[in-house]
C-alpha positions as CSV (number, residue, x, y, z in Angstrom):
1,M,42.3,-109.3,164.9
2,Y,42.9,-107.7,168.3
3,K,41.6,-104.4,167.1
4,K,38.3,-105.9,166.1
5,L,38.2,-107.5,169.6
6,M,38.8,-104.2,171.3
7,Q,35.8,-102.6,169.6
8,S,33.6,-104.6,172.0
9,L,35.3,-102.8,175.1
10,R,33.1,-99.6,174.5
11,Q,31.8,-98.4,177.8
12,Y,34.5,-100.3,179.6
13,K,37.3,-98.3,178.3
14,K,37.4,-96.1,181.3
15,P,37.9,-99.0,183.8
16,A,40.7,-100.3,181.5
17,Y,42.4,-96.9,181.5
18,L,42.1,-96.6,185.2
19,T,43.6,-100.1,185.7
20,M,46.7,-99.0,183.7
21,L,46.8,-95.7,185.7
22,F,46.8,-97.3,189.2
23,M,49.2,-100.1,188.1
24,A,51.6,-97.3,187.1
25,L,51.1,-95.5,190.4
26,E,51.7,-98.8,192.3
27,V,54.9,-99.2,190.4
28,A,56.0,-95.7,191.1
29,V,55.4,-96.1,194.9
30,E,57.1,-99.6,195.1
31,I,60.2,-98.3,193.3
32,F,61.0,-96.0,196.2
33,I,60.6,-98.5,199.0
34,P,63.9,-100.4,198.4
35,F,65.6,-97.1,198.0
36,L,64.4,-96.1,201.6
37,M,65.3,-99.4,202.9
38,A,68.9,-98.9,201.9
39,K,68.8,-95.6,203.8
40,I,67.5,-97.2,206.9
41,I,70.3,-99.8,206.8
42,D,73.1,-97.6,206.0
43,K,72.2,-94.4,207.9
44,G,69.9,-95.8,210.7
45,L,70.6,-99.3,211.7
46,I,74.5,-99.3,211.1
47,A,74.8,-95.7,212.4
48,G,72.6,-96.5,215.3
49,D,70.3,-93.6,214.6
50,L,66.8,-94.8,215.9
51,S,64.9,-91.6,215.1
52,Y,66.1,-91.9,211.5
53,V,64.9,-95.4,211.4
54,L,61.5,-94.4,212.7
55,K,61.1,-91.5,210.3
56,I,62.1,-93.5,207.2
57,G,60.2,-96.5,208.4
58,S,57.1,-94.5,208.8
59,L,57.4,-93.2,205.2
60,M,57.8,-96.8,204.0
61,F,54.8,-97.8,205.9
62,V,52.7,-94.9,204.3
63,L,54.1,-95.8,200.8
64,A,53.3,-99.5,201.3
65,C,49.6,-98.6,202.3
66,F,49.5,-96.4,199.1
67,S,50.9,-99.4,197.1
68,M,48.3,-101.7,198.5
69,L,45.5,-99.2,197.7
70,F,46.7,-98.7,194.2
71,G,47.0,-102.5,193.8
72,V,43.4,-103.1,195.0
73,L,42.0,-100.4,192.8
74,G,43.8,-101.7,189.8
75,G,42.5,-105.2,190.5
76,K,39.0,-103.9,190.8
77,F,39.0,-101.9,187.7
78,S,40.7,-104.6,185.6
79,S,37.9,-107.1,186.8
80,D,35.3,-104.6,185.7
81,A,36.9,-104.1,182.3
82,A,37.5,-107.8,181.6
83,V,34.1,-109.0,182.7
84,G,32.6,-106.1,180.7
85,L,34.6,-107.0,177.6
86,S,33.4,-110.6,177.8
87,T,29.8,-109.5,178.3
88,N,29.9,-107.2,175.3
89,L,31.5,-109.9,173.3
90,R,28.8,-112.4,174.0
91,Q,26.2,-109.8,173.1
92,D,28.0,-108.8,169.8
93,I,28.4,-112.4,168.7
94,Y,24.9,-113.3,169.5
95,E,23.5,-110.2,167.7
96,N,25.7,-110.8,164.7
97,I,24.5,-114.5,164.5
98,Q,20.9,-113.2,164.5
99,T,21.7,-111.3,161.2
100,F,23.1,-114.4,159.5
101,A,21.5,-115.8,156.5
102,F,21.2,-119.7,156.3
103,D,24.4,-119.9,154.2
104,N,26.3,-118.1,157.0
105,I,24.9,-120.4,159.6
106,D,25.9,-123.4,157.4
107,K,29.5,-122.5,158.0
108,Y,29.4,-123.1,161.8
109,S,27.8,-126.0,163.9
110,S,25.7,-124.9,166.7
111,S,28.1,-126.7,169.1
112,S,31.0,-124.5,167.7
113,L,29.1,-121.4,168.2
114,I,28.3,-122.4,171.9
115,T,31.9,-123.1,172.5
116,R,33.0,-119.6,171.2
117,L,30.3,-118.1,173.3
118,T,31.4,-119.7,176.5
119,T,34.8,-121.3,176.7
120,D,36.5,-119.1,174.1
121,I,35.3,-115.8,175.6
122,T,36.2,-117.1,179.1
123,N,39.7,-117.6,178.0
124,I,39.8,-114.1,176.4
125,Q,38.4,-112.6,179.7
126,M,41.1,-114.2,181.8
127,A,43.8,-113.2,179.5
128,F,42.6,-109.7,179.1
129,Q,42.4,-109.2,182.8
130,M,46.0,-110.3,183.3
131,V,47.2,-108.2,180.4
132,L,45.6,-105.1,181.8
133,K,47.2,-105.5,185.1
134,T,50.7,-106.2,183.6
135,I,50.8,-104.1,180.5
136,I,51.9,-101.1,182.4
137,R,53.1,-102.6,185.7
138,A,55.6,-105.0,184.2
139,P,57.4,-102.9,181.6
140,F,57.3,-99.9,184.0
141,M,58.8,-102.0,186.9
142,I,61.4,-103.5,184.7
143,A,62.4,-100.0,183.4
144,F,62.4,-98.1,186.6
145,A,63.8,-100.9,188.8
146,F,66.6,-101.2,186.2
147,A,67.3,-97.6,186.3
148,M,67.4,-97.6,190.1
149,A,69.6,-100.7,190.0
150,A,72.0,-99.1,187.6
151,Y,72.0,-95.9,189.8
152,T,72.8,-98.1,192.8
153,N,75.6,-100.1,191.0
154,L,76.1,-99.8,187.1
155,K,78.6,-102.9,186.9
156,L,76.4,-105.2,188.9
157,S,73.1,-104.3,186.9
158,L,74.8,-105.7,183.8
159,T,74.2,-109.3,185.1
160,I,70.6,-108.7,184.6
161,L,71.1,-107.7,180.9
162,I,72.8,-111.1,180.3
163,I,69.9,-113.0,181.6
164,V,66.9,-111.3,180.0
165,P,67.6,-112.0,176.5
166,I,68.2,-115.7,177.2
167,V,64.8,-115.9,179.0
168,A,63.1,-114.1,176.1
169,F,64.4,-116.4,173.4
170,I,63.4,-119.5,175.5
171,L,59.9,-118.2,176.0
172,I,59.5,-117.3,172.3
173,G,60.4,-120.9,171.5
174,L,57.9,-122.3,174.0
175,I,55.2,-120.1,172.4
176,Y,55.9,-121.1,168.9
177,R,55.7,-124.8,169.8
178,V,52.5,-124.8,172.1
179,H,50.2,-122.6,169.9
180,P,49.2,-125.2,167.4
181,Y,48.0,-127.5,170.2
182,F,45.6,-124.9,171.6
183,I,44.1,-124.5,168.1
184,K,43.5,-128.1,168.0
185,V,42.0,-128.2,171.6
186,F,39.2,-125.9,170.7
187,K,38.2,-127.8,167.7
188,K,38.0,-130.8,169.9
189,Y,35.9,-128.9,172.3
190,D,33.4,-128.2,169.5
191,R,33.2,-132.0,168.8
192,L,32.7,-132.6,172.5
193,N,29.9,-130.0,172.8
194,Q,28.3,-131.5,169.6
195,T,28.3,-134.9,171.2
196,V,26.6,-133.7,174.4
197,Q,24.1,-131.6,172.5
198,E,23.1,-134.5,170.2
199,D,22.8,-136.9,173.1
200,I,20.6,-134.5,175.1
201,N,18.4,-133.6,172.2
202,G,18.0,-137.2,171.2
203,V,17.9,-138.7,174.6
204,R,14.7,-140.6,173.7
205,V,16.3,-142.2,170.6
206,V,19.4,-143.0,172.6
207,K,17.2,-144.9,175.2
208,S,15.0,-146.6,172.7
209,F,17.9,-148.0,170.9
210,V,19.8,-148.9,174.2
211,R,22.8,-146.8,173.1
212,E,23.8,-145.4,176.4
213,E,27.0,-147.3,176.8
214,K,28.0,-146.5,173.3
215,E,27.3,-142.8,173.7
216,I,29.2,-142.8,177.1
217,E,32.0,-144.4,175.2
218,K,32.0,-141.8,172.4
219,F,31.9,-139.1,175.1
220,K,35.0,-140.6,176.8
221,V,36.9,-140.7,173.5
222,A,36.1,-137.1,172.8
223,S,37.0,-136.0,176.4
224,A,40.3,-138.2,176.1
225,D,41.2,-136.4,173.0
226,I,41.0,-133.0,174.7
227,K,42.9,-134.3,177.7
228,N,45.7,-135.7,175.6
229,L,46.1,-132.5,173.6
230,F,46.0,-130.3,176.8
231,T,48.6,-132.6,178.4
232,K,51.0,-132.1,175.4
233,A,50.4,-128.4,175.6
234,E,50.8,-128.2,179.4
235,K,54.0,-130.1,179.3
236,I,55.5,-127.6,177.1
237,T,54.0,-124.5,179.1
238,A,55.1,-126.2,182.3
239,L,58.7,-125.5,181.2
240,N,58.0,-121.8,181.7
241,A,58.3,-121.9,185.5
242,P,61.6,-123.8,185.8
243,V,63.1,-121.7,183.0
244,M,62.2,-118.6,185.1
245,Q,63.4,-120.1,188.3
246,I,66.8,-120.9,186.7
247,A,67.1,-117.4,185.5
248,I,66.1,-115.9,188.8
249,Y,68.5,-118.1,190.9
250,S,71.3,-117.6,188.4
251,C,70.9,-113.9,188.7
252,L,70.8,-114.2,192.5
253,L,74.1,-116.2,192.6
254,L,75.9,-113.7,190.3
255,V,74.6,-110.8,192.3
256,Y,75.5,-112.3,195.7
257,W,78.9,-113.4,194.4
258,F,79.9,-109.9,192.8
259,G,77.8,-107.9,195.4
260,A,79.7,-109.7,198.3
261,K,83.0,-108.7,196.7
262,Y,81.9,-105.0,196.3
263,V,80.8,-104.8,199.9
264,V,84.0,-106.3,201.1
265,G,86.1,-104.0,198.8
266,G,84.2,-100.9,200.1
267,T,82.7,-99.9,196.8
268,M,79.2,-100.8,197.9
269,S,77.4,-100.5,201.1
270,T,75.2,-103.2,202.7
271,G,72.1,-101.2,202.3
272,E,72.9,-100.6,198.6
273,L,73.4,-104.3,198.1
274,T,70.2,-105.1,199.9
275,S,68.1,-102.6,197.7
276,F,70.0,-103.8,194.6
277,I,68.7,-107.4,195.3
278,T,65.3,-106.0,195.9
279,Y,65.3,-104.3,192.5
280,M,66.7,-107.4,190.8
281,M,63.8,-109.4,192.4
282,Q,61.3,-106.8,191.2
283,I,62.8,-107.1,187.6
284,L,62.9,-110.8,187.6
285,S,59.3,-111.2,189.1
286,S,58.0,-108.8,186.4
287,I,59.7,-111.0,183.7
288,M,58.1,-114.0,185.4
289,M,54.8,-112.1,185.2
290,I,55.4,-111.2,181.5
291,S,56.1,-115.1,180.8
292,M,52.8,-116.0,182.5
293,I,51.1,-113.4,180.3
294,F,52.7,-114.8,177.2
295,V,51.4,-118.3,178.2
296,M,47.8,-116.8,178.7
297,I,48.0,-115.0,175.4
298,V,49.1,-118.2,173.7
299,I,46.1,-120.1,175.2
300,S,43.7,-117.3,174.3
301,E,45.1,-116.5,170.9
302,A,43.2,-119.5,169.4
303,S,40.0,-118.2,171.1
304,V,40.6,-114.7,169.9
305,E,40.8,-116.1,166.3
306,R,37.7,-118.1,166.6
307,V,35.6,-115.2,168.2
308,T,36.7,-112.6,165.7
309,E,36.0,-115.1,162.9
310,V,32.3,-115.0,163.9
311,L,32.4,-111.3,164.6
312,N,33.8,-110.7,161.1
313,E,31.2,-112.8,159.4
314,K,29.1,-110.6,157.3
315,A,25.4,-111.6,156.6
316,S,25.3,-112.7,152.9
317,L,21.7,-111.2,152.6
318,S,21.2,-107.5,153.2
319,N,18.7,-104.7,152.7
320,P,18.9,-102.6,149.5
321,E,19.6,-98.8,150.0
322,N,16.0,-97.8,149.7
323,P,14.0,-101.0,150.5
324,L,10.2,-101.4,149.8
325,M,8.4,-101.4,153.1
326,T,5.0,-102.8,152.0
327,I,3.8,-105.8,150.3
328,E,0.5,-105.4,148.5
329,N,-0.6,-109.1,147.9
330,G,0.6,-112.6,147.8
331,E,1.5,-113.1,144.1
332,I,4.7,-115.0,143.5
333,E,6.7,-115.5,140.5
334,F,10.0,-117.4,139.6
335,R,11.8,-116.3,136.6
336,N,14.6,-118.5,135.2
337,V,15.7,-119.4,138.8
338,Q,18.8,-121.5,139.4
339,F,20.1,-122.1,143.0
340,K,23.2,-123.7,144.4
341,Y,24.0,-124.2,148.1
342,N,27.6,-124.2,147.2
343,E,28.6,-121.9,144.3
344,L,31.6,-124.2,143.5
345,S,29.3,-127.1,143.0
346,E,29.0,-128.2,139.3
347,E,25.3,-129.2,139.6
348,A,22.7,-126.8,140.7
349,D,20.1,-127.8,143.4
350,L,17.5,-126.0,141.4
351,S,17.5,-125.1,137.8
352,Q,15.1,-123.7,135.1
353,I,12.4,-122.9,137.7
354,N,9.6,-120.8,136.1
355,F,6.1,-120.4,137.4
356,T,3.7,-117.8,138.6
357,I,1.2,-118.0,141.6
358,K,-1.6,-115.7,141.8
359,S,-2.6,-114.0,145.1
360,G,-4.9,-116.2,147.2
361,E,-4.1,-119.3,145.2
362,T,-3.5,-122.7,147.0
363,I,-0.4,-124.5,145.4
364,G,0.7,-127.9,146.2
365,I,4.4,-129.0,145.7
366,I,5.3,-132.6,145.7
367,G,8.5,-134.5,144.8
368,G,10.9,-137.1,146.0
369,T,13.6,-136.7,148.7
370,G,16.1,-134.4,147.4
371,S,14.1,-133.0,144.6
372,G,14.5,-129.4,145.8
373,K,11.2,-128.7,147.5
374,S,12.6,-127.1,150.6
375,S,15.2,-125.3,148.5
376,L,12.6,-123.7,146.4
377,I,10.3,-122.4,149.2
378,Q,13.3,-121.0,151.1
379,L,13.9,-118.6,148.2
380,I,10.6,-116.8,148.8
381,P,11.4,-115.2,152.1
382,R,15.1,-114.7,151.1
383,L,16.4,-117.4,153.6
384,Y,18.7,-118.0,150.6
385,D,19.2,-115.9,147.4
386,A,18.7,-117.4,144.0
387,T,22.2,-118.0,142.3
388,E,20.7,-117.0,139.0
389,G,17.3,-115.6,137.9
390,E,14.8,-113.7,140.0
391,V,12.1,-114.4,142.5
392,Y,9.3,-111.8,142.7
393,V,6.5,-111.1,145.4
394,S,3.7,-108.9,144.7
395,G,5.4,-107.8,141.4
396,H,8.7,-106.9,142.9
397,N,12.0,-108.7,143.3
398,V,12.4,-110.0,146.7
399,K,15.8,-108.3,146.8
400,D,14.1,-105.0,146.7
401,Y,12.2,-105.5,149.9
402,D,13.2,-104.8,153.5
403,L,14.0,-108.2,154.9
404,V,11.9,-107.7,158.0
405,T,8.8,-106.5,155.9
406,L,9.3,-109.5,153.6
407,R,9.6,-112.1,156.2
408,D,6.8,-110.7,158.4
409,Q,4.4,-111.2,155.6
410,I,5.6,-114.7,154.8
411,A,4.8,-117.3,157.4
412,M,6.7,-120.6,157.1
413,V,5.7,-123.8,159.0
414,L,8.4,-126.4,158.8
415,Q,8.1,-130.2,159.5
416,K,10.5,-129.9,162.4
417,N,9.5,-126.4,163.6
418,T,10.5,-125.4,167.0
419,L,8.6,-124.4,170.2
420,F,10.4,-122.7,172.9
421,S,10.2,-123.1,176.6
422,G,7.3,-121.0,178.0
423,T,3.5,-121.1,178.0
424,I,1.6,-122.1,174.9
425,S,0.1,-118.5,174.8
426,D,3.8,-117.1,174.6
427,N,4.7,-119.4,171.8
428,L,1.7,-118.4,169.8
429,K,2.4,-114.8,170.3
430,W,5.6,-115.1,168.3
431,G,3.1,-114.7,165.4
432,N,1.8,-111.5,167.0
433,K,3.0,-110.2,170.4
434,E,-0.1,-108.0,170.7
435,A,-2.6,-110.8,170.0
436,S,-5.6,-111.1,172.3
437,K,-6.8,-114.3,174.0
438,E,-9.7,-114.4,171.5
439,E,-7.4,-114.1,168.6
440,I,-5.1,-116.8,170.0
441,Q,-8.0,-119.2,170.4
442,R,-9.4,-118.4,167.0
443,V,-6.2,-119.4,165.1
444,A,-5.9,-122.4,167.4
445,K,-9.3,-123.6,166.2
446,L,-8.3,-123.0,162.6
447,A,-5.2,-125.2,163.1
448,Q,-7.2,-127.8,165.1
449,A,-5.3,-127.2,168.1
450,D,-7.8,-125.6,170.5
451,E,-9.4,-128.9,171.4
452,F,-6.2,-130.6,172.8
453,V,-5.1,-127.3,174.5
454,Q,-8.4,-127.0,176.3
455,G,-7.8,-130.4,177.7
456,F,-4.7,-129.2,179.6
457,P,-5.3,-128.1,183.2
458,D,-4.0,-124.7,182.4
459,N,-5.2,-124.3,178.9
460,Y,-3.2,-121.8,176.9
461,E,-1.1,-121.0,180.1
462,T,0.3,-124.6,180.0
463,V,4.1,-124.3,180.2
464,L,5.9,-126.1,177.5
465,D,9.4,-127.8,178.0
466,Q,12.3,-127.0,176.1
467,G,11.6,-127.7,172.4
468,G,7.9,-128.6,173.3
469,S,9.0,-132.0,174.3
470,N,5.8,-132.4,176.5
471,V,3.5,-132.3,173.5
472,S,3.3,-134.9,170.7
473,G,4.6,-134.3,167.2
474,G,1.2,-133.7,165.7
475,Q,0.3,-131.3,168.5
476,K,3.5,-129.4,168.0
477,Q,2.8,-129.1,164.3
478,R,-0.7,-127.7,164.8
479,L,0.6,-125.2,167.4
480,T,3.3,-124.0,164.9
481,I,0.6,-123.7,162.2
482,A,-1.7,-121.5,164.7
483,R,1.5,-119.5,165.4
484,A,2.0,-118.8,161.7
485,L,-1.7,-117.9,161.2
486,L,-1.6,-115.3,163.9
487,K,1.0,-113.3,161.8
488,Q,-2.0,-112.7,159.2
489,P,0.6,-113.2,156.4
490,K,0.1,-112.5,152.8
491,I,1.8,-115.9,151.9
492,L,1.6,-119.1,154.1
493,I,4.1,-121.9,153.4
494,L,3.5,-125.3,155.0
495,D,6.7,-127.4,154.3
496,D,5.5,-131.0,155.1
497,S,4.1,-129.6,158.3
498,T,1.0,-131.9,158.7
499,S,3.0,-135.1,158.3
500,A,2.5,-136.0,162.0
501,V,-1.3,-135.3,161.9
502,D,-3.9,-137.8,160.7
503,T,-5.5,-137.3,157.4
504,K,-8.9,-136.2,159.0
505,T,-7.3,-133.4,160.9
506,D,-5.2,-132.5,157.8
507,A,-8.5,-132.2,155.9
508,Y,-9.9,-129.9,158.6
509,I,-7.1,-127.7,158.5
510,R,-7.0,-127.3,154.7
511,K,-10.8,-126.6,154.9
512,A,-10.2,-123.9,157.4
513,F,-7.6,-122.3,155.2
514,I,-10.0,-122.1,152.3
515,E,-12.9,-120.7,154.4
516,E,-10.9,-118.3,156.7
517,I,-7.9,-117.0,154.7
518,P,-9.0,-117.0,151.1
519,N,-6.9,-114.1,150.1
520,T,-3.7,-115.6,151.6
521,T,-1.5,-117.4,149.2
522,K,-0.9,-120.9,150.4
523,I,1.8,-123.1,149.4
524,I,1.7,-126.7,150.7
525,V,4.7,-128.9,150.4
526,S,3.8,-132.5,151.2
527,Q,4.5,-136.1,150.4
528,R,0.9,-137.1,150.7
529,I,-1.3,-136.7,147.7
530,S,-4.4,-136.2,149.9
531,S,-2.9,-133.1,151.4
532,I,-2.5,-131.3,148.1
533,Q,-5.0,-132.9,145.7
534,D,-7.6,-130.1,146.3
535,S,-4.9,-127.4,145.5
536,D,-5.6,-125.0,142.6
537,R,-2.5,-126.2,141.0
538,I,0.3,-128.7,141.9
539,I,4.0,-128.4,141.1
540,V,5.9,-131.7,140.6
541,L,9.7,-131.4,141.2
542,E,12.3,-134.0,140.2
543,E,16.0,-133.6,140.7
544,G,15.8,-129.8,141.0
545,K,13.6,-129.2,138.0
546,I,9.9,-128.8,137.4
547,D,8.6,-132.1,135.9
548,G,5.0,-130.9,135.6
549,I,2.4,-128.2,136.7
550,G,-1.3,-128.7,136.8
551,T,-4.5,-129.6,138.7
552,H,-4.7,-133.1,140.3
553,D,-6.8,-134.5,137.4
554,E,-4.4,-133.0,134.7
555,L,-1.3,-134.5,136.4
556,L,-2.9,-137.9,136.7
557,K,-3.4,-137.8,133.0
558,N,-0.1,-136.2,132.0
559,N,2.5,-136.7,134.6
560,K,4.3,-140.0,135.1
561,I,5.8,-139.2,138.5
562,Y,2.6,-137.8,139.9
563,K,0.6,-140.8,138.7
564,E,3.1,-143.2,140.2
565,V,2.9,-141.5,143.6
566,Y,-0.8,-141.5,143.4
567,D,-1.1,-145.2,142.6
568,S,1.4,-146.1,145.4
569,Q,-0.6,-144.1,148.0
570,I,-4.2,-144.5,146.9
571,K,-4.2,-148.0,145.4
572,G,-2.4,-149.7,148.1
573,G,1.0,-149.6,146.5
574,T,0.1,-150.9,143.0
575,I,2.2,-148.9,140.5
576,V,0.9,-148.7,137.1
577,E,3.7,-149.0,134.5
578,E,3.2,-147.1,131.2
């Protein structure tokens, strides 16, 4: 887990190593200061030798300056390494998310991914910076300070050996108890972020249903859950400080008691006792530092698990070894296709799907909610892979194509397609970043979008708000159709993407498709008969299976489901029973 995390350190390994080097140098310098202090007391102050005091004092001052310099440099490089690690982690996670297939994305909520990219990585950054500064300093300080303390007085140094194991045992117990709370906390953070995200995205719905107070209350509950868990965790971790204080003062009392006896008995000088106390304080403060690191590691461990989980997630869809890089035409074929979103499910979402679409044909797909319409079309650009059977495009299995090549030749327009903040022109250029103004205007006219765009003061340079919230649903759909057309795809898929436009505009769009892109295979998924009745053929889906295929007239004669839908829409809701 930690090994995977450290792979993101990359170019910041040098600052990390320099941090440890300067921390080691700082320890080496600090170790000599108490030793020199003992010399000043015993050979300078007590002996009344002022020149000796000045000479050793000057040396101590120089060493203190070097210690400060090494400490500052260590702090700088540790900051560089920690911030660099967090930057690389965010980049690595985001890049990995971009490779995910839909079933990978289905494992995580967007709020959970946001929490991992922000709160979790911030925790890791803080913990890593502290670990870098202490991983060398604290162990080195304990080892060298104890060696110097033992050199000064071996018997007295044994008091430290009594305290350390007790402190270590207590700290391990605290860690064991507090870790589960932090795991729960970050799950609660996910829920809190989800609440905020839903409310912001759906603010119009919240206000139209006067749900502000309810949503505020829901947020308070989610926030209170986090507070309660953090309170429980902090109550346990708060015991760390008093435990360490008790250990420090217990050691001090023992050292003062026995040290005073040794000084009075003449087996230890005043300077040696002073330096011993300093060494002991260095050891205990290092143990205190290690205890704080343990607390930080416990807090960050849950974050490390969550971050590495996303880093280790492998895209379920990948390119073959020697992928096909060109698509000749828009021919599509489904051969005995079966599909399940969850492989453990007993029932398939799609089953026994067999049909062929010739290049340039216009195919309509209709069916009730949950009949499998969206599932079927998502298999064509490999947003999901068929569980069984094969999907072919231009005579080749879709799994044989390079993913970018395949998806670049298949344009999908969804009912809830997304526009991004930026100008209308920038959004349309997602279809072709090199498109000229003339090309942009041409596809906008095909999608019946040019007229309303020209009505904006800045035309195609009009800035859209996040999600395109400053245009209507119908305008948004027409812009996304124009964006798809700009790709000049071999296959164009419209998934109920004209539901928010009027029937007249819908008819103009379909007419433009016939006249302007006759060689593009067009698949129109719709709940409206009027949107698909002029298609070359229509596929009727029912409970994940094909109930019928044919022209509008053929289906009216031979397909009960299609006839019922037609009667309900065209004849004012009168359903003819057979």
